[in-house]
Each structure stands twice: as C-alpha cells, then as structure tokens.
C-alpha positions in Angstrom: 9.0 79.2 -13.4 9.9 75.5 -13.0 9.0 73.5 -16.1 8.8 69.8 -16.7 8.8 68.4 -20.2 5.7 66.3 -21.2 5.8 63.9 -24.2 2.7 62.8 -26.0 3.8 60.5 -28.8 0.6 59.0 -30.3 -1.0 62.2 -31.8 -0.6 61.7 -35.5 -0.5 64.5 -38.2 -3.5 63.9 -40.3 -1.9 64.2 -43.7 0.7 61.6 -42.8 -1.0 59.0 -40.6 -4.5 58.4 -39.2 -5.6 60.9 -36.6 -6.6 59.3 -33.3 -9.1 61.2 -31.2 -8.1 59.1 -28.1 -4.5 60.4 -28.4 -5.7 64.0 -28.8 -7.9 63.6 -25.8 -5.0 62.5 -23.7 -3.0 65.5 -25.0 -5.8 67.8 -23.8 -6.0 66.0 -20.5 -2.4 66.6 -19.9 -2.9 70.4 -20.5 -5.9 70.3 -18.2 -4.0 68.6 -15.4 -1.2 71.1 -15.5 -3.6 74.1 -15.6 -5.6 72.5 -12.7 -2.4 72.3 -10.6 -1.4 75.8 -11.5 -4.8 77.0 -10.4 -4.5 75.2 -7.1 -3.6 77.3 -4.1 -2.5 74.3 -1.9 -0.4 71.9 -4.1 2.3 74.3 -5.4 1.4 77.8 -4.0 3.3 80.5 -5.7 4.8 78.1 -8.3 3.6 78.0 -11.9 4.4 74.9 -14.0 5.4 75.3 -17.6 5.5 72.6 -20.2 6.3 71.7 -23.8 4.3 69.0 -25.5 5.8 67.1 -28.5 3.8 65.0 -30.9 5.8 62.0 -31.9 5.1 62.3 -35.6 8.7 61.3 -36.6 12.0 60.7 -34.8 13.8 63.3 -36.9 11.5 66.1 -35.7 11.6 65.0 -32.0 15.2 64.0 -31.3 16.5 67.5 -31.8 13.9 68.8 -29.4 15.0 66.2 -26.8 18.6 67.3 -27.2 17.6 70.9 -26.8 15.8 70.4 -23.5 18.7 68.4 -22.1 21.3 71.0 -22.9 20.9 73.1 -19.7 23.2 72.4 -16.7 22.3 74.7 -13.9 19.6 73.9 -11.3 16.2 75.4 -11.6 15.3 78.6 -9.8 11.5 78.7 -9.9 11.4 82.5 -9.1 14.2 83.5 -11.3 13.9 85.0 -14.7 14.8 82.6 -17.5 18.1 83.5 -19.0 21.1 81.8 -20.5 21.7 78.1 -20.4 19.2 77.1 -17.7 18.0 73.5 -17.6 14.6 73.4 -19.2 13.3 70.1 -17.7 12.5 68.8 -14.3 10.5 65.7 -15.3 9.1 64.1 -18.4 5.7 62.6 -18.9 5.7 60.0 -21.7 6.1 58.4 -24.0 2.9 56.4 -24.7 4.2 53.3 -26.5 6.9 50.9 -25.5 9.0 51.2 -28.7 9.2 55.0 -28.5 9.9 55.0 -24.8 12.7 52.5 -25.4 14.1 55.0 -27.9 14.0 58.1 -25.8 14.4 56.8 -22.3 18.2 56.2 -22.4 18.6 59.9 -23.1 17.1 60.8 -19.7 18.5 58.0 -17.6 22.2 59.3 -17.2 21.0 62.6 -15.7 18.4 60.8 -13.5 15.6 62.9 -15.0 12.3 61.3 -14.0 10.5 59.8 -17.0 6.9 58.8 -16.2 5.1 56.9 -18.9 1.3 56.5 -19.0 1.3 53.8 -21.7 4.6 52.0 -22.0 4.0 48.5 -20.5 6.9 46.5 -21.7 8.6 44.4 -19.0 12.1 45.8 -19.8 11.3 49.1 -18.1 11.1 47.3 -14.7 14.8 46.7 -14.9 16.2 49.5 -12.7 19.8 48.9 -13.7 19.0 50.1 -17.2 16.2 52.5 -16.4 16.9 53.9 -13.0 14.7 57.0 -13.4 11.8 55.4 -15.2 8.4 55.2 -13.6 4.9 54.5 -15.0 1.3 54.9 -14.1 0.1 52.1 -16.3 0.4 48.5 -15.3 3.2 46.4 -17.0 2.4 43.6 -19.5 2.7 41.0 -16.8 -0.4 42.4 -15.1 -2.4 42.5 -18.3 -1.3 39.0 -19.2 -2.2 37.9 -15.7 -5.8 39.0 -16.2 -5.9 37.3 -19.6 -4.6 34.0 -18.0 -7.2 34.3 -15.2 -9.9 34.8 -17.9 -8.7 31.7 -19.9 -8.7 29.6 -16.7 -12.1 30.9 -15.6 -13.7 29.9 -18.9 -11.5 26.8 -19.3 -10.0 27.8 -22.6 -6.9 25.8 -23.2 -6.2 26.0 -26.9 -5.5 29.7 -28.0 -3.9 31.8 -30.6 -1.7 34.8 -29.8 -1.4 37.5 -32.4 0.9 40.4 -31.5 2.4 43.5 -33.0 6.0 43.0 -34.0 7.6 45.5 -31.6 8.9 45.8 -28.0 5.3 45.9 -26.7 4.0 42.9 -28.6 7.0 40.7 -28.4 7.3 41.3 -24.6 3.6 40.4 -24.2 4.1 37.1 -26.0 7.1 36.2 -23.9 5.4 37.1 -20.7 2.3 35.0 -21.8 4.4 32.0 -22.7 6.2 32.1 -19.4 3.0 32.5 -17.4 1.2 29.5 -18.9 4.1 27.1 -18.5 2.7 25.5 -15.4 -0.9 25.9 -16.4 -3.3 23.9 -18.5 -3.1 26.4 -21.3 -1.4 25.8 -24.6 -0.2 28.4 -27.2 -1.5 26.6 -30.3 -0.5 29.4 -32.7 1.4 32.7 -32.5 2.2 35.2 -35.2 3.9 38.6 -35.4 1.8 41.4 -37.0 3.3 44.1 -39.2 2.4 46.0 -42.4 3.4 43.0 -44.5 1.3 40.4 -42.6 -0.5 37.8 -44.7 -3.8 37.6 -42.8 -5.1 34.9 -45.2 -2.5 32.5 -44.0 -3.0 33.4 -40.4 -6.8 32.8 -40.3 -6.5 29.6 -42.5 -4.0 28.2 -39.9 -6.3 29.1 -37.0 -9.1 27.3 -38.8 -7.0 24.2 -39.5 -6.0 23.9 -35.8 -9.6 24.4 -34.7 -8.6 27.4 -32.4 -11.7 29.1 -31.0 -10.0 31.8 -28.8 -7.7 34.5 -30.4 -5.7 36.9 -28.2 -4.8 40.1 -30.1 -2.0 41.9 -28.3 -1.6 45.0 -30.4 -2.1 48.7 -30.8 -5.4 50.2 -32.0 -4.2 50.5 -35.6 -3.0 46.9 -35.9 -6.1 45.6 -34.1 -8.3 47.4 -36.6 -6.5 45.7 -39.4 -6.9 42.3 -37.8 -10.6 42.7 -37.2 -11.2 44.2 -40.7 -9.5 41.3 -42.4 -11.4 38.8 -40.2 -14.7 40.3 -41.3 -13.5 40.4 -44.9 -12.4 36.7 -44.8 -15.6 35.6 -43.1 -13.9 34.4 -39.9 -16.9 33.5 -37.8 -17.8 32.3 -34.3 -14.5 33.0 -32.6 -13.8 34.5 -29.2 -11.5 37.5 -29.4 -9.6 38.8 -26.3 -8.7 42.4 -26.6 -5.9 44.0 -24.5 -6.2 47.5 -22.9 -4.6 49.1 -25.9 -7.7 48.6 -28.1 -10.4 47.1 -25.9 -12.2 50.5 -25.6 -11.8 51.4 -29.3 -14.8 53.3 -30.6 -14.4 52.5 -34.3 -14.1 48.7 -34.4 -17.4 47.9 -32.7 -19.2 50.0 -35.4 -17.7 48.1 -38.3 -20.2 46.4 -40.6 -20.2 42.6 -40.0 -18.5 42.9 -36.6 -21.2 40.6 -35.1 -20.3 37.7 -37.4 -16.7 37.3 -36.1 -18.0 36.1 -32.7 -17.6 37.5 -29.2 -15.2 40.2 -28.2 -14.2 40.4 -24.5 -11.2 42.2 -23.2 -9.1 43.9 -20.5 -9.5 47.7 -20.1 -8.4 50.5 -17.8 -11.3 51.6 -15.6 -13.3 54.6 -16.8 -12.3 57.2 -14.1 -14.2 60.4 -14.5 -11.8 63.4 -14.3 -13.8 66.2 -12.6 -13.9 69.4 -14.7 -12.3 67.9 -17.8 -15.4 67.9 -20.0 -16.0 71.6 -19.1 -12.4 72.3 -20.0 -13.0 70.6 -23.4 -16.1 72.6 -24.1 -14.2 75.8 -23.5 -11.5 75.0 -26.1 -11.1 77.0 -29.2 -9.8 74.8 -32.0 -7.2 76.8 -33.9 -5.5 76.1 -37.1 -1.9 77.1 -36.5 0.4 75.3 -38.9 3.7 74.5 -37.4 2.7 75.2 -33.9 0.0 72.7 -33.1 2.6 69.9 -33.4 6.1 69.6 -34.7 5.0 69.3 -38.2 2.4 71.1 -40.4 -1.0 69.6 -40.0 -4.7 70.6 -40.5 -6.9 70.0 -37.4 -9.6 72.5 -38.3 -12.3 69.9 -38.7 -11.8 68.6 -35.1 -14.7 69.6 -32.9 -15.3 69.4 -29.2 -17.9 66.6 -29.3 -15.3 64.3 -31.0 -12.9 64.8 -28.2 -15.6 64.1 -25.5 -16.7 61.0 -27.3 -13.2 59.7 -28.0 -11.9 56.6 -26.3 -10.9 57.5 -22.7 -8.4 54.6 -22.0 -5.2 55.6 -20.2 -6.8 58.9 -19.2 -6.3 58.3 -15.5 -2.6 57.2 -16.0 -2.0 60.6 -17.7 -3.7 62.5 -14.9 -1.9 60.5 -12.2 1.5 61.0 -13.9 1.1 64.8 -13.9 -0.1 64.9 -10.3 2.7 62.5 -9.2 5.3 65.1 -10.4 3.4 67.9 -8.8 3.3 66.1 -5.5 7.0 65.3 -5.8 7.7 69.0 -6.4 5.5 69.9 -3.5 7.7 67.8 -1.2 11.0 68.8 -2.8 10.2 72.6 -2.5 8.9 72.0 1.0 5.5 73.6 0.1 2.9 74.4 2.7 -0.6 75.7 2.3 0.4 79.2 1.3 4.0 79.1 0.0 7.0 76.9 -0.8 10.0 77.3 1.4 12.7 76.3 -1.1 13.4 78.1 -4.3 15.3 75.5 -6.3 15.2 71.8 -7.1 16.9 69.3 -9.4 15.6 66.3 -11.3 17.3 63.7 -9.0 15.6 65.3 -6.0 12.2 65.1 -7.8 13.0 61.4 -8.7 13.6 60.6 -5.0 10.3 62.0 -4.0 8.5 60.3 -6.9 9.7 56.9 -5.7 8.3 57.7 -2.3 4.9 58.9 -3.7 2.0 58.2 -1.4 -1.0 60.4 -2.0 -4.7 60.1 -2.7 -6.1 61.0 -6.2 -9.8 60.4 -7.1 -10.1 57.6 -4.6 -6.8 56.0 -5.6 -3.7 55.9 -3.5 -0.8 56.7 -5.8 2.3 54.6 -5.0 5.1 52.9 -6.9 7.0 49.7 -6.2 10.7 49.3 -6.2 10.6 48.8 -10.0 8.7 52.0 -10.6 5.5 50.1 -11.4 2.2 51.3 -10.0 0.7 49.8 -6.8 -2.7 51.2 -7.6 -5.5 50.6 -10.0 -7.6 47.7 -11.3 -8.6 46.3 -14.7 -12.1 46.0 -15.9 -13.3 42.9 -17.9 -15.4 44.3 -20.8 -17.7 42.8 -23.3 -18.7 44.3 -26.6 -22.4 44.1 -26.6 -24.8 44.2 -29.5 -25.0 48.0 -29.3 -21.2 48.3 -29.9 -20.5 49.5 -26.4 -17.8 48.1 -24.1 -19.9 46.8 -21.2 -18.2 46.1 -17.9 -18.8 42.5 -16.9 -16.1 41.9 -14.4 -13.1 43.2 -12.5 -9.5 42.2 -11.7 -8.0 43.7 -8.5 -4.4 43.7 -7.7 -4.3 45.1 -4.2 -4.1 43.9 -1.5 -4.2 40.5 -3.3 -5.1 39.4 -6.8 -8.8 38.8 -7.3 -10.6 38.0 -10.5 -14.4 38.0 -10.9 -16.8 38.1 -13.9 -20.5 38.0 -14.3 -21.1 35.5 -17.1 -24.8 36.3 -17.3 -24.0 39.7 -18.8 -22.1 38.2 -21.7 -24.1 37.3 -24.8 -22.0 34.5 -26.4 -22.1 34.1 -30.2 -23.4 30.5 -29.8 -25.6 31.2 -26.7 -23.2 29.4 -24.3 -19.6 29.6 -23.1 -17.6 28.4 -26.1 -15.1 25.7 -25.8 -11.5 25.9 -27.0 -9.5 22.7 -26.4 -7.2 20.5 -28.4 -8.5 17.3 -26.7 -11.4 16.8 -24.4 -10.7 16.1 -20.8 -10.2 12.4 -19.8 -12.7 10.6 -17.7 -11.8 9.8 -14.2 -9.4 6.8 -14.1 -7.8 7.7 -17.4 -4.3 9.1 -17.9 -3.2 11.5 -20.6 -0.8 10.4 -23.2 0.6 13.3 -25.1 0.1 13.5 -28.9 2.5 16.0 -30.5 4.4 18.8 -28.7 1.5 20.4 -26.9 0.4 19.3 -23.4 -3.2 20.1 -24.3 -3.2 17.5 -27.1 -3.5 14.0 -25.8 -5.3 10.7 -25.9 -6.9 9.1 -22.9 -5.5 5.7 -21.7 -7.3 3.7 -19.1 -5.3 3.0 -15.9 -5.0 -0.9 -15.5 -5.9 -2.7 -12.3 -3.6 -2.2 -9.3 -2.9 1.3 -10.5 -4.7 4.7 -10.0 -4.3 8.3 -11.2 -4.2 11.4 -9.1 -5.1 14.1 -11.6 -4.5 16.9 -9.2 -0.8 15.9 -9.0 0.0 14.1 -12.2 -2.4 13.7 -15.1 0.1 11.7 -17.2 1.0 8.7 -15.0 -0.9 5.8 -13.5 0.6 5.3 -10.1 1.0 1.8 -8.7 -0.8 0.8 -5.6 1.1 -0.3 -2.5 1.4 -4.0 -1.9 -1.3 -3.7 0.8 -3.7 -2.0 -1.7 -5.6 -2.8 -4.8 -7.8 -1.1 -7.4 -9.9 -2.0 -10.4 -9.4 -0.5 -13.8 -10.0 3.2 -14.2 -9.4 4.0 -10.5 -8.7 7.3 -8.9 -7.7 5.8 -5.6 -6.5 2.5 -4.1 -8.5 0.3 -1.7 -7.0 -1.6 1.2 -6.6 -5.3 0.5 -8.3 -7.8 2.8 -5.6 -9.7 4.6 -6.5 -13.4 4.9 -5.1 -16.5 6.6 -6.8 -19.4 8.3 -7.1 -18.7 12.1 -7.6 -21.3 14.9 -11.3 -20.5 15.2 -12.0 -21.2 11.5 -14.4 -24.1 11.2 -12.2 -26.0 8.8 -9.2 -25.4 11.0 -11.2 -26.8 14.0 -12.1 -29.9 12.0 -8.5 -30.6 11.0 -7.1 -30.0 14.4 -9.7 -32.3 16.0 -8.7 -34.9 13.4 -5.1 -34.4 14.5 -5.9 -34.8 18.1 -7.8 -38.0 17.3 -4.7 -39.2 15.4 -2.5 -38.6 18.4 -5.1 -40.4 20.6 -5.4 -43.4 18.3 -1.6 -43.6 18.2 -1.5 -43.6 21.9 -4.2 -46.2 22.3 -2.5 -48.4 19.6 0.7 -48.1 21.5 -1.0 -49.2 24.7 -2.7 -52.1 22.9 0.5 -53.2 21.3 2.3 -52.9 24.6 -0.2 -55.2 26.3 0.2 -57.7 23.5 3.8 -57.1 22.8 4.8 -60.8 22.6 1.9 -61.9 20.3 2.7 -62.8 16.7 0.6 -59.9 15.2 2.7 -57.2 17.1 6.0 -58.9 16.4 5.2 -59.4 12.7 4.1 -55.7 12.6 7.6 -54.7 13.6 7.8 -55.3 17.3 9.7 -52.5 19.1 9.8 -50.5 15.8 6.0 -50.1 15.9 6.3 -47.9 18.9 8.9 -45.7 17.1 6.6 -45.4 14.1 3.6 -44.5 16.2 5.6 -42.0 18.1 6.9 -40.4 14.9 3.4 -40.3 13.5 2.3 -38.3 16.6 5.3 -36.0 16.4 4.8 -35.4 12.7 1.3 -34.2 13.5 2.8 -31.2 15.3 3.2 -29.5 11.9 -0.6 -29.4 11.4 -1.2 -26.9 14.2 1.1 -24.3 12.8 -0.9 -23.9 9.6 -3.6 -22.0 11.5 -1.7 -19.0 12.9 -0.5 -15.8 11.3 2.7 -16.7 9.5 6.0 -15.7 11.0 9.4 -17.2 10.7 8.9 -19.7 13.6 5.5 -20.9 12.5 6.8 -21.2 8.9 9.6 -23.5 10.1 7.4 -25.6 12.2 4.9 -26.1 9.4 7.3 -28.5 7.7 10.2 -29.4 9.9 8.5 -31.9 12.3 6.7 -33.6 9.4 9.8 -33.9 7.1 12.0 -35.1 9.9 9.7 -37.6 11.8 7.8 -38.8 8.8 11.2 -39.6 7.2 11.8 -41.9 10.2 8.4 -43.5 9.6 9.3 -44.2 6.0 12.7 -45.6 7.0 10.9 -47.9 9.4 8.5 -49.1 6.7 11.5 -49.5 4.3 13.1 -51.7 6.9 9.9 -53.5 7.6 9.1 -54.2 4.0 12.6 -55.4 3.4 12.4 -57.8 6.4 9.1 -59.2 5.1 10.6 -60.0 1.8 13.7 -61.4 3.4 11.7 -63.8 5.6 10.1 -65.5 2.6 12.7 -65.0 -0.1 16.2 -63.8 0.9 16.7 -66.1 3.9 16.2 -69.2 1.7 18.7 -68.1 -1.0 21.1 -65.8 1.0 21.1 -67.0 4.6 24.5 -65.4 5.4 23.3 -62.0 4.3 20.3 -62.4 6.7 22.6 -63.4 9.5 24.7 -60.2 9.0 21.5 -58.1 9.0 20.4 -59.6 12.3 23.8 -59.5 13.9 24.5 -55.8 13.3 20.9 -54.7 13.8 20.6 -53.5 10.2 17.1 -52.2 10.7 18.1 -49.7 13.4 21.2 -48.6 11.4 19.1 -47.8 8.4 16.5 -45.9 10.5 19.2 -44.0 12.4 21.1 -43.1 9.2 17.9 -41.8 7.6 17.1 -39.7 10.7 20.6 -38.2 11.0 20.8 -37.5 7.2 17.5 -35.9 7.1 18.1 -33.9 10.3 21.4 -32.7 8.9 19.9 -31.6 5.6 17.0 -29.8 7.3 19.3 -27.9 9.7 21.6 -26.8 6.8 18.6 -25.7 4.7 16.7 -24.0 7.5 19.8 -22.2 8.6 20.8 -21.0 5.1 17.3 -20.2 3.8 14.5 -20.5 6.3 11.0 -20.2 5.0 9.7 -16.7 5.3 6.2 -15.2 5.8 5.1 -13.8 2.5 2.1 -11.5 1.7 0.8 -12.9 -1.6 -1.0 -10.2 -3.6 -0.8 -12.0 -6.9 -3.6 -14.6 -6.4 -6.4 -12.0 -5.8 -6.6 -8.4 -6.9 -8.4 -7.4 -3.7 -6.9 -9.7 -1.2 -3.6 -10.5 0.4 -3.0 -14.1 1.4 -0.5 -14.6 4.1 1.6 -17.7 3.3 5.0 -19.1 3.9 7.4 -18.9 1.0 9.3 -22.1 0.7 12.2 -22.3 -1.8 11.8 -25.8 -3.3 15.3 -25.6 -4.9 16.9 -25.1 -1.5 14.9 -28.0 0.0 15.3 -30.3 -2.9 17.8 -32.6 -1.2 15.5 -33.2 1.8 12.6 -33.8 -0.5 14.7 -36.1 -2.6 15.6 -38.2 0.4 11.9 -38.3 1.3 11.0 -39.5 -2.1 13.8 -42.0 -2.3 12.6 -43.7 0.9 9.1 -43.9 -0.5 10.5 -45.5 -3.6 12.5 -48.1 -1.7 9.6 -48.8 0.5 7.3 -49.2 -2.5 9.8 -51.6 -4.3 10.3 -53.9 -1.3 6.6 -54.0 -0.4 5.7 -54.6 -4.0 8.1 -57.6 -4.0 6.0 -59.1 -1.3 2.7 -58.9 -3.2 2.7 -62.8 -3.6 3.0 -63.5 0.0 0.3 -65.5 1.8 -3.1 -63.9 1.5 -3.7 -63.6 5.2 -0.1 -62.4 5.8 -0.8 -58.9 4.4 1.9 -56.5 5.9 3.5 -56.0 2.5 0.2 -55.4 0.9 -0.8 -53.0 3.6 2.4 -51.0 3.2 2.0 -50.9 -0.6 -1.6 -49.7 -0.1 -0.4 -47.0 2.4 2.2 -45.8 0.0 -0.3 -45.6 -2.9 -2.6 -43.5 -0.6 0.4 -41.3 0.3 1.3 -40.7 -3.3 -2.3 -40.0 -4.3 -2.7 -37.6 -1.4 0.2 -35.4 -2.5 -0.9 -35.6 -6.2 -4.3 -34.3 -5.2 -2.6 -31.6 -3.1 -0.4 -30.5 -6.0 -3.4 -30.4 -8.3 -5.4 -28.3 -5.8 -2.4 -26.0 -5.2 -2.2 -25.3 -9.0 -5.9 -24.7 -9.5 -6.9 -23.0 -6.2 -5.5 -19.7 -5.0 -6.9 -18.7 -1.7 -6.4 -18.7 2.0 -7.6 -22.3 2.4 -4.6 -23.6 0.6 -3.1 -23.8 4.1 -5.9 -26.0 5.2 -5.4 -28.2 2.1 -1.7 -28.5 3.0 -2.5 -29.4 6.6 -5.1 -32.0 5.3 -2.5 -33.5 3.1 -0.1 -34.0 6.0 -2.9 -35.4 8.2 -4.0 -37.8 5.4 -0.4 -39.0 5.0 -0.3 -39.8 8.7 -3.8 -41.4 8.7 -2.9 -43.6 5.7 -0.3 -45.5 7.7 -2.2 -45.5 11.0 -5.5 -46.6 9.4 -4.3 -49.2 6.9 -1.3 -50.6 8.7 -1.9 -50.5 12.4 -5.7 -50.5 12.8 -6.2 -53.9 11.0 -3.8 -55.4 13.4 -5.7 -53.8 16.3 -8.8 -55.4 14.9 -7.2 -58.9 14.9 -5.9 -58.4 18.4 -9.3 -57.4 19.8 -11.8 -59.2 17.6 -9.9 -62.2 16.0 -7.6 -63.5 18.7 -7.5 -66.9 17.1 -5.4 -65.5 14.3 -3.0 -64.0 16.8 -1.2 -67.3 17.6 2.2 -68.8 16.8 0.6 -71.9 15.2 -1.5 -69.8 12.8 1.5 -67.8 11.6 3.8 -70.9 11.2 1.0 -72.6 9.2 0.9 -69.7 6.8 4.6 -69.8 6.3 4.7 -73.5 5.8 1.9 -73.4 3.3 3.7 -70.7 1.4 7.0 -72.6 1.3 5.4 -75.8 0.0 3.5 -73.9 -2.7 6.5 -72.0 -4.0 9.1 -74.9 -3.9 
C-alpha cells in the first residue's frame, strides 16, 4: 500500500515533560483523517494509506526514524507486496513547531518529498529556494501579525510590549511585527525574549516603569502559561494581553486563580471548524497502555480518558485535517483515480508535490489552495475575548480572501476598566500643533504650536509646520491657509477721487495762472516773479502732477516708473527755476551793488537758463541710468499685514540716491538764497514766499516719512500721492496765487513807480 509519513511533534511523554491534551487530540485527528480517507470509496478507491506517527519527545529518538524512512530508493507500487528496500514515504505531515520543522525539513528537501506543516508559521519557510517542497495549512506569522496590527490600530493602541519565545517562531514574529509597524503610528516600547531563565520580575517592572498597557505574548502554550502565572503572582493588574493563535484557545490559563486581576485577554485564534464524525471516533477509542509503542519512548497514558480529548483545545485541528486531505487529493490526481478505481499503479514524491502545489478542492466549506510560496490561500482568523466564565468568546473576524477585512464587535468585550483602555506614550496633539520627538520613539513627543503664516497637515506630516504661500496667511495653530486679501487703491476709491480732483484743479489753476500772466506779461508783478520762467515753472508743475494718477492703478513696471519719473524730473526743473529766481532777487539788492561785473556776466550769458538746463539734463541723465539699471518693480508686500497683501512699487533708495541727492541739493541752494533775502522790503516778498514754500515742501515730506514708518496699509499710496500734490500746491499757492491776487484785486501795486519806490527806500535804509 502507498504510505505517507506523518509527524506529530508536540505530544510529550508525561514523565519527561507536561502532557498536552491539545497535541494528543491533533494526533488522534490525524488518525481519524487517514481512516476516513481509507474508508472513502471515491477519493482513493482501491488504495489504502499507511502511516507512521512519531512523537517528537527528543531529537535522538526521532532522527534515526527519519533516516530510516528516507533510506528507500525505488518508486512506490501501491498494489505490490512490500519487500526489500522500497521507499517508505510519499509525503510527510508535520512538524508542528517552527524550530522542529527547521531541523527536519532540510532532510526532505533534496528528494522533493512534500512536507506539509499544520503549525510551523515562521516566515523562513516561504523561501522556496531553501524549502522547495515545503507547504503548510497554517497561516504564516505575517498573517497573524497583520491581524494584531489591525487590532492595535482599531483600538488606537500605540505603546505596546512584545514578549516572545526565544526560538525561530518567536524571533520571526518579532521581526515581522517590527517591520510591519514601521510606517504606522505604533511603537514597540519594550521587547524581551522568553526562555527557561527569564527574569519575569525585571520584565514586569520595566513594563510598569514605561507605563505600557498592552502586552503582546508571541509564544507557545507552555511559555504563555509561565508568563501569565508570573503576572498573577507579581500582582500585575489592569493590562490588556494579546494572545496569538498558539495559546489563545488554551483551556488551562483562563481557569487560573486570579486571572481576572491581570486585566483583559483578547487574541487571534484559528476558527473552530467542526470535523464531522471526529467526536464519535474519539468515543470509540480504547486507551491502551503499551510502553514503547504509544510513542518513541516509554510513557504511561493510562489515566487519559475520552472526555479529556473531546474537551481539549481544538486549535490547529482544521490545518491537520486539511493537510491529510491535501495529500490524499494529490494522490488522487497522481494515480488518475476515478469513482471506482485508480488507473496508475505507481507514484513518486515529486509527482505528489506537483499536484499539491496545484491543489484546488473543497473541504468543509473551504477551498484548499496554496500560493507560490506554499502558504494557504484559505482560512480566516477569529478575534476572541476571554470572558468572565473563562471561555474564548468570538468577538470579531479577520478575513484574508478576496481582500483583507478586519471587524470586531466591541460591545461583546468586557474591559477591565469598563472602557477601551488607552496605551500611548504621549497624548495626541490638538489641531494646529506639530509633534516634536522626545527620545527615540515616534510615539513619544511634545506638542508645539504652529506659528502664524504656517499650518500643519497631520495626514501627510505630523512633525512639520508648513509655510503658507505668499498669497496665503494663517493664524497660530492652523490646519490650513487662507487666501490673502489683495489690496491697492483703485481709481474709484473715494480718497483716490479726491486726490485726482485736486490734481485736475492744480492743472486748471496752473493754466489759468499762465493765461493771467500772459495777459499781464509786461507788468512789474509778472516780471518780478520771473517773467518767461514763470511759464516754465507752471508747465513743470502741471507735468509733475502726472505722477499722481499712476498711484491709483494696479502696480506694474510702467506704472511704477511713472509714479516717480515725471515728478522727480519736472519738479527738479521747478526747483532749479526757484534757485535761479531766489539768486536773482538777492543779486538785485546785494550783489549788483558790490559785484556789478559778476551780474553783467550772469545777464550776458543767460546764467539762469544755463542753470535750469544743466539741472534738467543732469537729473534726466541720472533717472535714465537708474531706471534702466534697476527700474522700480511691483511688489506684493505680505509683511505689513498677516491677512493682506498690499501691492506696492519697490523702489531701491540706494540706486536712486544720486537723483534724490540732486533734488535735495537744489532745495538747499534755493533755501539759502531765499533766506538771504529775508531782509528785503516788506512788500517785496518773492524771497519770503520762496522760503515759505520750501518750508512747506520740507514739512510735507517729513510728515510723509513719519506716516510711512507708522502706517502700513494700502492707503500709503494715497499718502504718497498727497505728498506730491502738496509739494506742487505749496509753490502754486504761496508763490503764484498772491501775485494773481495783486494783478486782479490790487492793480495799484502792479506799477513801475511802486516797485522803484520800494527799491529806492530799501537802498537808502541800508546805506
């Protein structure tokens, strides 16, 4: 008969190690599965499966048996009589644990003998290069850890301890867990390997110091029992314990005295799949005491009864059942079996392996399939809770196919503190606060408020306050930026309208004054005011006013240039004219008498026009050079207001310092010459008028500078335009309009005799 070797490694001989009813139950389930297949008339008709079961009590007793079953070389003839050196194994079921599987698996891999484990979950067995003929019906550690991580995220537990057995199974579980939480808000606060020399006092003291409320125990039944027993003994209370499938359905631990004090136990468990006919099979067993035959060593199992087997933990029962049936279905395909007989009479392990990899059959409402790594594509995990009766109550489920899905009914869980416990290193920051790490763990941090003009997007980066764009703003503790209000003074603004009306009036007054002066050109008042130069000044005042209109449009390069260019150029001409005029007034009364030759040269070469032309050319040249090299640029000022952007023209005063210096120098000369004429006849007041105009001009720009420093807003443009307009009005109002008043209302003072009399009186008085 074809035989396949089955390994059951967790059954312990009672006089050496603790006897586990769950392992013995799996042993009997394996026997039941094989007998069920042999009694089937459809799966392997005419073929009887034989088996050997080894209890892994010690390596020295099992390794020789493994060598013995591997010693055959010839292919199996299922109908032939066993003789000679025939291969004794077609497939192997086992082992249960990862460490034992890692020990024995390499012995089967070279011959490609299928090895199907129902309990070894270490990730290394998914490496097909090293384990080409390994398959398993239990989910690998990554799936168990995936459920645990989903559980931690669901309950928002971030600060956890991970205790694991110090072997392939436990170390792999820790490594998978650490890798899986790297990009999640979960921190491994404490981890410790567990073995027979573990100091549990130190472990639980450290857990208490670090204020860890959730403890994951990734270990076998025996080690988990030790952990919980020591926790009860050391009075560890009010913790949340997460059990893995290796011990979550343990029957002994929930019955321990004081188990309720340690807190809440929830875990991951294989679903309880009822195997039809198995309990009946158990009840029909006759427990025999046959030393040396029951397992590889002598043991006494005479006190084991049927009820203990039925009540024993049933975890991993379906993986055992599925493993045996997977081999049977592979043999069915290999031997080309039909409903009544099999058409081939021989097979080999590698042929069975090929069929196993292609497995696709239904078993107790499960579709048995394996992926390319030999891991199962079937099955789910239950989320269980140890209730007050000591029973593992199902409170949720985690499905793998067709996609990962985690769900849990929290209302069924009776928490030790009547609500979902919290396990965090630091409480979550309020909106608008960023995290600043404290120590090495990402879960330990302090909260720092995001300053104004920044915001935090916690969904993307919880540790950085992002700067708002120049067109945006935000107050402190913001999670988003607001659009800035863009401001400038448009034409339709009331203040802009008033200023522009004032500018138009200025131009109109200049025009009327020019007409009046033209009609009275030969009168003493007009000639003493400057004669032809008056028209130049009035024209330049009008041209200077062009700058005012460009303060009330949205700034661009052209408007920024025209805000200052006309005023600086043409007002420079005005100042040059007043410099000349104030010099001429002083020369009439003082210089002509003492320096007549100098006055003759001034008159002969038209000194007044040379000065004005020189000032015009010099200022024009400076402005062209400066505007070409560094023209004023429109600038969105976001510094003055946190929620507004003021559109202004950026003017580099250093670049324009030469032009401004010339402007100021002319003002200075004009003020000096006009001040020298302060003692002139009382009624002959041109010098005094010029002095007063200059004082008004200086005060206007001092006021503007003060306002510019103190006020930050869009109306700074209006203030600037007003300063220019006031500068123009100061000369028009206090120099030209008084003369217009004399021409119109005091014509008796606008005669040659009146002016000569003033000059004669002044000369007599000062000689």
